[in-house]
N, C-alpha and C positions, 0 to 999 in steps of 0.2 A: 499281296503284289508282289509279283519279280523283280528282283533288282536286275536286270540287263546290262549294268554299268559294267565296262572291264575291267577287271583290278587292277589297278595302278601299280604300276613295274618300279622295282628297287632304283632310287637316283634319278624316278622319270623327274625330279622336280627341277634335278641338277641341268644348269644349261651347258654347261663345259665341256659336255663329251662330243658337244657338237665341232669343235675345236677340232677333233681330230679327223675330220671329214673331209680337212683340207686338201691332204696329200690325193686323194681320189678326184679330187676335183681340177687341183693344178696340173697333173700327170697326164689329163685328157691330152688328144694331139691339136685339135683344135685353138686349146689354150696354151700348148707349147708351139704350135705357129706363131700364133702372137708375140709371145713373148720374143720368139726369135727373130720376128722380122724387126721390135726394136731394138733388139742386139746388135743386127747385122747394119741395122742402118745407123748407130752409134758408133760401130768398128769402121765403117763405112769411112762415115765424120770425121772420125780419127786419123782413118789413114791419108785422106784427102788433106786436111791441114799439117800434116806432116810432110807435106811436100815444101813448105817452109819451114827444111829445119834451122832450128835455134838454138839445142841444145850442145854442149859442148861435150866430146868424151873423147878421151884419151887412153892412149896403152903406153905409160911410163912407167919405168921404174922409180921414178920421183915422187911417185904416187903411191908405192907399195903399203903393204896393209890398210887400205884403204878398198880393196875390191871385194871385202866379204860378200857384199851385196848383190852386185852383178858381174859373176866369175868373168875373168877376161878383157875385161871395160870401165872405166872409171868415168863416172858421168858430172854431172852437177848434180845430182840428186843423192849421189853418192857421198859426198864430199859435204851435202848438206847436212843431212843426216848421223856423219861423224867428225866431222872437220870443220869449224866456219870458218878459221882461218884460210886451209886449202883452197876452201873455196873461192874465198874471197881473189887470193894468188892467184887462181885458173881462171877466173873471170876477167880480171885486172890484164893478164901477161898468158893468154893462150900458149901450148905449147908448140912448136912447129910443126908433130906431126900430129898434133891433133884435128878431130873432123865431127862435122856436123849429122845429128840424128833428131827424128821429133819429139817432142813430149811424150805425144800419145802412147809410142812406143818405148821411150824411156818411162812411164807410168806402167807398162803393162809386165813388161819385164820385172820392174820392182817388184807390184806387190803380188807376180806371182811367185816369185822367191821367197819374199816375206809372209805370205799365205802358207809352203809348203811350214815353215817356221813356227806357225800360229801363231805371229806376230801383226795379226791385223789390227793393231794402233798406227804403227808405222805406216801403214795405206793413207790415215787420213794426213800424219804429219806429212806425206810425200803429195797431199792434195793441195797444201799449206806454202808447201813448194812450190805449186806450178802458179798458183795463183801469186805469189810473192816476186817471184823470179820471170814470168811468161805469163801479165796478167791478160792480154787482150784475148791470146791465145783460150786461154782459161776460160774468160767470160765466154766466150762464144761458142765452146765446147758445150760449155755448162749449159746454156741453152739450147743447145740442138739435144742434149740428153735430155732436160727438164719435157722438150715438148716431146721427143719420143716418148717417155714412161708417162705422160700425162696422157695421149691417147690411146697408147695401148692400154695401158691403168683404166682408162674408161671401158674400152673394149671387157679387160678381162672381167672389172668389178659388176659389169653389165651380165654379163655369162654367169656368173656364180651367183647374182642377186637372184635371176631368175630360175635357175636350178638349186637353189639352197631353199629358195622359201615353196616354189612350185613346180619345181622337178618338171623344168620345161628346158628344150636345149634353143639356143638362139644362134643362128648362123653365124657365120663371119662377116657375110655382107649386112646381116642386121645390124651388128655391134659396132663393125667399121662406121654406119650410118647414123647408131645412136650417139657414139663418142666425137664425132665429126662434128654434129648439129650441136653439141654440149662442150667444144674445144674451150671457150673462154670460159666455162666456170670451171671445169678441170685447171683450169691453167690459171684462173685467179681467183682461185680457196685459198692456197698454199702462200700465195703473192700476199693475198689482202692483210692479213693480221703483220707483217712486216710494213709494209704500206704504211697503217695506222702507228705502228711504234715509232716509225721514222718519225709521222707529223708530230706525232706528240712529244717524240724529244725535241723536235726545233727550237721551241720557247727556251729548251735549257742552252742549245747550242748558243743561242742569242746572248742568255745570259754568261755563257761564259764567255762570249766574246769583247764580254761590256768589260769582263774585268780585265782585260789588254791594257786599260785606259791607265795611265800613273796617278796614285793615289786615290782619285775617284775611285777606280774599275775597282780597287780588293772590296772597298767599302761595300758597294751595291751588288756585288757579288754576294757576299756577308747578307746584305738585308734582304734581294730576292734568291737566297735559296730556298726560302721555305716553298716557295713557289717552282722553283725546279722539285723540290723533291715529291711536289704532289702529282708528279706525272710520273713518277720511278713504280709504282706500285700498280698504275695501270699498264704499264709498258711490262712488267714481270708478269703481270695477270696474260696478257697476251703473249709475250716468249715461251711460256711456261705452256700456256695451252697451246702454242702451236707444235712443241718439242713433242706435247704428249698424244696431242688427236688429228695431227698430220696424217697420221694414214688412215683417219675416219671419213676424210673429207669426201675422196673420191667416191668410195662405196654410199655415203648419205645423195650425194648425186645419183649415183645409180640405182640405189632403192626407190629414192622420193620424185627424181626429177626436178630437184629443185636448184635453185641460183647459189652463185658460190657465197651470197650474204648468208642463206641459209644451210647451206654447206659448215660455215665456220662456226655459225651459232648452233647447230648441230654436234657438231664436233669435243667445244669447248664443255655443251651443257654435258655430253655422257661424261667428261675426264672430270668434271668441278664437282660433276652430281654423288657419283661412284667411282673415287681415282682408285681404292685396294682393287676393285673389282677388274674395272679395266689393265690395272698393272699386272694383277694375278691372268688374266687373258691373253693379256701380249707376251708377259712370261713364258708362260704353257705354251703358247703357239711358235716362240723364239727357239726352245727348248725340241718341242715334235718337229721343229724345220730343219733346227741342224741337224739331227738323229734320220728325217728323210731323205736330206741333202747328200749326208755320209751312203745313206744305200744307194740313191741314184748312181753317184758318183763310182762306187765300188761298181753299179754294174754296167755304167761304162767304162771301165778298166779290164773287167773281166771279156766285155765283147772283144776291146781294143788286143788286150794282151791274148785270145784265144785266137784272134786272125792272124798273129803275127806267127804265133807257135804252127799253126796251118801253113800255112806261107813258108816259113822254114822246111817243113815237110820237103817240101816242094822245091825250092828252090836254094840256092847257092849260098852258105853263111856267109861267104865274105860280101856278093853281091845283095842281100838284104840289106849285111848290118850299111854298106856305102850308102842305102836310100831310106831306109827307116828302122832306127836302133828299139832295142826292146823299151815298152812304156812300160810306169810304173804306177801304183795308186800315187805317190806325189806329185810324179810327171805324166800327164795322159802322153803326153804329143811325144815323148822320149828325146833323148840328147838328139842337137842340131847334127846332119851328117855332111860333108863336104865332098861329095862326089866329085870325078876328077873327069868324067866325060861327058856330053853333052845329053846324052840319052839318060844316063845315069841322075845326073842332076833335073831334068824334066820328071823321072818316074819320082823321085824325092820331092819335090815341089808339086806334084797331083797328089802327093800319099800325104803330106802336111795339110793341102786344103783340106782335105778329107777329114782328118785328122781334126782341124780345128772344126766342122760342123759336128763334129762329136760334141766336143768342149763348149761350143757354141751351146748346142742342145740343153748341157749342162747346167748351164748357167742362165738357160731363160727357164728351168725348172725354178730355181731362186726367183725371176721376176715374179712368174707364174705362180707361187706358193703365195708371194707378200702378198699380192694383189686377192688373192683367195680368202686367205687365213684370215685378213682384216675387215672382209667383207662380211663373213662370218661373223665376225668379233660385232660389229657393229649391228649387225639384226639382232644379238644379244644381248649388247647396253641398249638398245632403243627399246628394246622385251624391258629389262630392269627399270630403267629412268622413264620411259612413257607409259607402260604395257602394252606395247603396240604387239600386235602377234608376230610370229616370224615369218609366217606366211603371207605376212601383209605386203607386198610393193605394186611400184606405179608400172604398168600394161597400158602402154598405147595400144589404140584398134590393131592397126595393122600387124604389131606384134603378136597380138592375140589370136589374128586370124593366120601367121604363117606360122605360130609355133604349134598351135592345134591343124595344121595342114596335114 
């Protein structure tokens, strides 16, 4: 009898090479359109919320030495990360020459400068400032961000799941309908573990409240401490599982058409059953994603730089410098211009808008890659944990008809 089976290829038993398919899937125009829509919605929300200008900004020699974060302007955020006493002084008695700016604009300028220096942790520090000193604004803005990313993430995960599993292309309309129909699950899955952790912590809060009773309170706290300690491990399991498995929840819904409880269960199962494999896939995707982002950013820089160079061949240097400064890899927009005529100002504004579109597409790639890579990781983890075939995915009847048509 002749063995007609194909010989096994080297490394065919390994699944991690599938992670390198993320770039091809993330860079597709349909996925970039979805991601760009989410980024645009977030920016529009930030711009609208910034109509209520609440951040104090000042150009004053009295604050010299603290302007290294945002050159030419000192804001609350600059002083928050450099000098807490100066910040309190600014908040208590703003100078006469101070002005008000928006929280979103302040965060964008600050984070753009910090990212050029590679100081990404400072961006998280900036979010703490926003939540501390502009709490209501931050809650509303983060709610919009969460909703936009949940909706876009559902679309991206569904499109990637069908393409990765069965090489099917899902249209934008079908992906939008799938995500909208399951938006409650996409939104509830990340919040569910936090809600459960809070509920488990309420008895501990009550025990702490009893401790305020004179004399008897501390005795009750000591006696009831074992009960408070019981909730601790369960809360730790929830928080660690949420931190490690958050990225798998939307892919679980996209693959299985599951509800939020099943998505949480699957994400936690993958994390706690194969933690080292999950960590390896995530680390590999992060390194590969960083390299891909640098390539996409370099591509955007070359596109903008060559456009500027060819414009320079036909336009007088002084006029081009007045409406668009030379872009760089670190600053794709280039330095801000201050034209002195209305026509130059309008031209500079239009050029800056299109420059922002290019930057928006670059950021959109990050969003698209994040959801595409984690959808692939979910399929690989599911295969190792449950033995489910990679090409197995839930397909509705209408989707099957539309994709095969």
